[in-house]
C-alpha positions as CSV (number, residue, x, y, z in Angstrom):
1,M,-0.3,-0.2,0.0
2,A,0.9,3.5,-0.3
3,S,3.3,5.2,2.4
4,Q,2.2,7.4,5.1
5,K,3.2,10.0,3.1
6,G,1.1,9.1,0.4
7,L,-1.8,8.1,1.6
8,S,-2.9,12.2,1.8
9,R,-2.8,12.0,-2.2
10,I,-5.6,9.2,-2.6
11,A,-8.9,8.8,-1.9
12,Q,-9.3,7.7,2.0
13,I,-12.0,4.9,3.0
14,R,-13.8,6.3,5.5
15,L,-15.0,9.2,3.4
16,M,-16.2,6.6,0.8
17,S,-19.4,6.0,-0.3
18,S,-21.0,3.0,-1.2
19,H,-24.1,0.8,-2.4
20,E,-24.9,-2.6,-3.0
21,E,-24.6,-2.6,-6.5
22,V,-20.9,-0.9,-6.7
23,Y,-18.1,-2.8,-6.9
24,E,-16.2,-1.2,-3.6
25,P,-12.0,-0.5,-3.5
26,C,-10.3,-3.4,-3.8
27,D,-7.0,-5.5,-4.2
28,D,-6.8,-4.5,-8.6
29,S,-8.0,-0.8,-7.1
30,F,-5.4,-0.1,-4.6
31,A,-2.7,-1.6,-7.2
32,L,-3.8,0.8,-9.6
33,V,-3.6,3.9,-7.8
34,D,-0.3,2.6,-6.4
35,A,1.4,2.8,-9.7
36,L,-0.2,6.0,-10.2
37,L,1.4,7.2,-6.8
38,A,4.7,5.4,-8.1
39,D,4.3,7.2,-11.4
40,R,3.4,10.6,-9.8
41,T,6.2,12.5,-10.6
42,N,5.9,11.7,-14.3
43,L,2.1,12.7,-14.0
44,L,2.9,16.4,-12.8
45,E,5.1,16.1,-15.7
46,H,3.1,15.1,-18.3
47,R,1.3,17.8,-17.5
48,P,-2.7,16.7,-18.4
49,K,-5.3,18.6,-19.3
50,L,-7.5,15.8,-19.9
51,C,-7.8,12.7,-17.6
52,M,-10.4,9.7,-18.0
53,E,-11.7,6.9,-15.7
54,I,-13.7,3.8,-17.6
55,G,-15.2,2.3,-15.3
56,C,-15.1,4.4,-12.6
57,G,-17.1,2.0,-10.1
58,S,-17.0,3.7,-6.4
59,G,-15.4,6.4,-7.9
60,Y,-11.6,5.7,-6.1
61,V,-9.3,5.5,-8.6
62,I,-10.5,9.3,-10.4
63,T,-11.0,11.0,-7.2
64,S,-7.0,9.4,-5.7
65,L,-5.7,10.9,-9.4
66,A,-6.8,14.1,-8.9
67,L,-5.6,14.6,-5.2
68,I,-2.1,13.0,-7.0
69,L,-2.1,15.7,-9.3
70,G,-3.7,18.0,-7.3
71,E,-3.2,21.9,-7.2
72,E,-0.2,21.0,-9.0
73,G,-2.0,19.3,-11.2
74,C,-2.1,23.4,-13.6
75,G,-5.6,22.1,-14.6
76,S,-6.2,19.0,-15.1
77,N,-9.5,18.2,-16.3
78,Y,-11.6,14.7,-15.3
79,I,-14.1,12.4,-17.0
80,A,-15.5,9.5,-15.8
81,T,-18.3,6.4,-17.5
82,D,-19.9,4.0,-15.8
83,I,-22.6,1.6,-17.5
84,N,-24.5,1.3,-13.8
85,P,-25.9,4.7,-12.6
86,H,-25.8,3.5,-9.0
87,A,-22.4,3.8,-9.8
88,V,-22.0,7.1,-10.9
89,S,-24.2,8.1,-8.1
90,V,-21.2,6.5,-5.3
91,T,-18.5,8.5,-7.6
92,R,-19.9,11.8,-7.7
93,E,-20.2,11.5,-3.7
94,T,-17.1,10.2,-3.6
95,L,-15.3,13.1,-5.3
96,T,-17.3,15.6,-3.5
97,A,-16.7,14.3,-0.1
98,H,-12.9,14.8,-1.4
99,G,-13.6,18.4,-2.6
100,V,-12.0,17.0,-6.4
101,D,-14.9,17.3,-9.1
102,A,-15.3,15.2,-11.9
103,E,-17.9,15.1,-15.2
104,L,-19.9,12.2,-14.6
105,I,-21.6,9.8,-17.8
106,I,-23.9,6.8,-18.1
107,T,-22.7,5.0,-21.0
108,D,-20.9,1.9,-21.6
109,I,-17.4,2.5,-21.7
110,A,-17.3,5.6,-23.9
111,L,-20.6,5.4,-25.8
112,G,-21.4,8.8,-27.6
113,L,-18.0,10.7,-26.1
114,E,-16.0,9.8,-29.9
115,K,-16.4,12.6,-31.8
116,R,-16.2,14.7,-28.5
117,L,-13.5,13.0,-26.7
118,A,-11.5,11.5,-30.0
119,G,-7.8,12.5,-29.6
120,L,-7.7,14.8,-26.5
121,V,-7.6,12.5,-23.4
122,D,-3.8,12.9,-22.2
123,V,-4.1,10.2,-19.0
124,M,-6.6,7.4,-18.7
125,V,-7.3,4.7,-16.5
126,V,-9.1,1.5,-16.1
127,N,-10.1,-1.2,-13.7
128,P,-11.6,-3.4,-16.2
129,P,-14.1,-6.4,-16.1
130,Y,-10.9,-8.6,-15.9
131,V,-12.4,-11.9,-14.4
132,P,-12.9,-15.1,-16.3
133,T,-16.3,-15.4,-16.9
134,P,-19.4,-17.2,-18.9
135,E,-20.4,-14.4,-21.8
136,D,-23.6,-14.8,-20.8
137,E,-22.8,-12.3,-17.7
138,V,-20.7,-9.7,-19.4
139,G,-22.6,-6.5,-19.3
140,A,-25.3,-8.1,-17.2
141,E,-26.9,-5.7,-15.2
142,G,-26.0,-4.8,-11.2
143,I,-22.2,-5.5,-9.9
144,T,-21.8,-8.7,-11.7
145,A,-20.8,-6.5,-14.9
146,S,-17.7,-4.5,-12.9
147,W,-15.5,-8.3,-12.8
148,A,-17.2,-10.8,-15.4
149,G,-15.1,-10.2,-18.2
150,G,-16.3,-13.6,-20.5
151,E,-13.7,-16.0,-22.1
152,N,-9.8,-15.4,-20.7
153,G,-11.6,-12.7,-18.7
154,R,-10.9,-10.4,-22.4
155,S,-14.4,-9.7,-23.5
156,V,-14.4,-6.1,-22.2
157,I,-10.5,-5.6,-22.4
158,D,-10.6,-6.3,-25.9
159,R,-13.5,-3.6,-26.7
160,I,-11.9,-0.5,-24.7
161,L,-8.3,-0.8,-26.2
162,P,-9.8,0.6,-29.8
163,V,-11.6,3.1,-27.8
164,A,-8.6,3.5,-25.7
165,D,-6.8,4.6,-29.3
166,H,-8.9,6.3,-30.3
167,L,-9.6,8.8,-27.8
168,L,-5.9,9.4,-26.3
169,S,-4.2,12.3,-27.3
170,E,-0.8,12.1,-28.9
171,K,0.9,12.3,-25.8
172,G,-1.5,9.8,-24.2
173,W,-1.2,7.6,-21.6
174,L,-3.0,4.9,-20.3
175,Y,-3.4,2.2,-17.1
176,M,-5.1,-0.6,-16.7
177,V,-5.5,-3.1,-14.9
178,T,-5.6,-6.5,-16.3
179,L,-5.4,-10.4,-14.4
180,T,-2.2,-13.2,-15.8
181,A,-5.6,-15.0,-16.6
182,N,-5.9,-12.1,-19.6
183,N,-3.0,-13.0,-21.2
184,P,-0.8,-9.4,-20.4
185,S,2.0,-9.7,-22.7
186,E,-0.5,-10.5,-25.8
187,I,-2.0,-7.1,-25.2
188,C,0.9,-5.5,-24.8
189,L,2.0,-7.0,-28.3
190,Q,-1.9,-5.9,-29.7
191,M,-0.8,-2.3,-28.5
192,R,2.4,-2.7,-30.0
193,K,0.9,-3.6,-33.7
194,K,-0.8,-0.1,-33.1
195,G,2.8,2.1,-32.7
196,Y,2.2,1.6,-28.3
197,A,5.2,0.9,-26.2
198,S,4.1,-0.7,-22.4
199,K,5.9,-1.5,-19.0
200,I,4.7,-3.0,-16.5
201,V,4.1,-0.4,-13.9
202,I,3.1,-2.1,-10.9
203,Q,2.9,-6.0,-10.2
204,R,1.1,-7.6,-7.8
205,S,0.1,-11.3,-6.2
206,T,-3.0,-11.9,-3.5
207,E,-4.2,-14.6,-2.4
208,E,-6.9,-14.7,-5.4
209,E,-5.0,-13.3,-8.4
210,S,-1.7,-12.2,-9.5
211,L,-2.4,-8.8,-10.8
212,H,0.0,-6.2,-13.8
213,I,-0.5,-2.7,-14.1
214,I,0.0,-2.2,-17.4
215,K,1.2,1.4,-19.0
216,F,0.7,2.4,-22.5
217,W,1.6,5.3,-24.6
218,R,2.4,6.7,-28.2
219,D,6.1,5.4,-29.7
220,F,5.3,5.0,-33.2
221,D,9.0,3.6,-33.6
222,S,7.6,0.7,-31.3
223,Q,5.2,-0.3,-34.2
224,V,4.8,-3.8,-36.0
225,D,3.2,-5.2,-38.7
226,D,1.2,-8.4,-39.1
227,T,3.9,-10.3,-41.1
228,T,6.4,-9.8,-37.9
229,D,8.4,-12.9,-37.6
230,Q,8.2,-12.6,-33.7
231,S,4.9,-14.8,-32.6
232,V,2.8,-13.7,-29.5
233,S,5.0,-16.5,-28.1
234,G,8.3,-15.5,-28.6
235,F,7.0,-12.0,-27.2
236,V,5.6,-14.0,-24.1
237,G,9.3,-15.5,-23.7
238,F,11.2,-11.7,-24.0
239,L,8.4,-10.3,-21.3
240,L,9.5,-13.0,-18.8
241,T,13.0,-12.5,-19.5
242,Q,12.3,-9.0,-18.3
243,V,11.0,-9.5,-14.7
244,P,12.8,-10.5,-11.9
245,P,12.4,-13.4,-9.1
246,F,10.3,-12.5,-6.8
247,S,8.6,-9.8,-8.8
248,Y,5.2,-10.9,-8.1
249,L,5.3,-10.9,-4.3
250,R,2.5,-8.6,-2.9
251,G,3.9,-5.0,-3.2
252,S,6.4,-5.0,-5.7
253,N,7.0,-2.4,-7.8
254,S,8.9,-2.7,-11.8
255,N,9.7,-0.9,-14.9
256,N,9.6,-4.0,-17.0
257,K,8.3,-3.2,-19.8
258,C,6.4,-5.7,-22.1
């Protein structure tokens, strides 16, 4: 978890609002915020004008991002979406309790925002539904939609990635939570083909899952085409050579590139 000094820069659990149909902050949420804290110096130098969260849930992440950037964020604006109207209400209450603000929109990923936000998002944060589940649970009403990821937990992730590519600015960064079962190295390779470099900011193991918080940024020198000789399996091997021993211990940080 974050240091005592860093706690003032993230949302406080005691101030969080809640609802029985809204996903509460858990290990994945904490890991994503820890990754943002670990990258705070870079975020401040990045000077993002527009920050966006897809799937805001309780509001823990977007609130923490606003607090992490703080007054030094130089007028950053925030927008968050969720398909669950209860989540949007809870996020609004969480933001207000912490004295920060964001525009909140009830929508599926970013439906209806594609033209308005195209190429404008400098920082995007996503804790997607990544748990492998039957496909018929994906997009279900209520809290189930917050974790149901379909086959390999990739159904929603694979819908989010092209949206992120469309909305991110030329200097845009994407921070995303993934599970080992999602095949994060394949996700990195998929984004690499779109012209994104990537690195694992934090790797963390809990009793139930192994999480990777991956940061993506545009780097067209890294672009590869579909005829490349580097297979997904080869790319996985490359990724594994970059992971130091014990990097999956809880709370470990990493600068490993995918």
